[in-house]
C-alpha positions as CSV (number, residue, x, y, z in Angstrom):
1,M,-122.7,1.1,91.4
2,P,-124.2,4.2,92.8
3,T,-126.8,3.8,95.8
4,K,-129.3,6.4,97.0
5,H,-129.3,7.2,100.5
6,R,-131.6,9.6,102.6
7,V,-130.0,12.2,104.4
8,T,-130.8,14.7,107.7
9,V,-130.8,18.5,107.7
10,T,-130.4,20.0,110.8
11,S,-129.3,22.6,112.8
12,M,-126.1,24.2,115.1
13,G,-126.4,27.4,116.1
14,S,-127.1,29.3,113.1
15,S,-125.3,27.0,110.2
16,S,-127.7,23.6,108.9
17,I,-126.0,21.0,109.0
18,I,-126.3,17.7,106.1
19,V,-125.8,14.2,108.0
20,L,-124.1,11.8,106.2
21,P,-124.9,7.9,106.9
22,K,-122.5,6.1,108.6
23,P,-121.6,3.6,104.9
24,V,-120.8,6.7,103.6
25,V,-118.4,8.0,105.8
26,D,-116.2,5.1,105.9
27,G,-116.7,4.5,102.5
28,F,-114.8,7.7,101.4
29,N,-112.7,7.8,105.1
30,L,-113.9,10.6,106.4
31,E,-113.2,12.0,110.0
32,K,-114.4,14.9,112.0
33,G,-113.0,17.7,111.3
34,N,-112.4,17.2,107.2
35,R,-113.1,19.8,104.8
36,L,-114.7,18.7,101.3
37,E,-115.5,21.1,98.3
38,M,-119.2,21.5,97.4
39,F,-120.7,22.9,94.4
40,V,-124.2,24.0,93.9
41,N,-126.3,24.2,90.5
42,D,-129.8,24.2,89.5
43,D,-129.6,20.2,89.4
44,G,-128.6,19.8,92.9
45,I,-125.6,19.6,95.2
46,Y,-122.2,17.5,94.1
47,I,-119.5,16.7,96.3
48,P,-116.6,15.1,94.6
49,L,-114.9,11.9,96.3
50,G,-113.0,9.6,94.9
51,V,-113.7,5.9,94.7
52,G,-113.0,4.5,98.3
53,K,-110.4,7.7,99.1
54,S,-111.7,11.0,99.8
55,N,-110.2,14.3,98.8
56,Q,-110.7,16.1,101.6
57,S,-108.2,18.2,103.1
58,H,-108.1,17.6,106.9
59,S,-109.0,21.1,108.9
60,R,-105.6,20.9,111.1
61,S,-103.8,20.6,107.6
62,S,-105.4,23.8,105.9
63,E,-104.7,25.6,109.6
64,G,-101.1,24.6,109.3
65,L,-101.1,23.0,112.3
């Protein structure tokens, strides 16, 4: 079932950060350092993740560590 969450855009240095709600992070098994694909079009922002598991790659694995 789709849900709606209000998120916060903040900054760190010269970057902007979107803060995800804890239920979203937990529901997709996200952890600090994960990298996600993000698609942007005229309709909005889309981050494709499977139900209950994420398609993210961990930053350590993408750096060959």
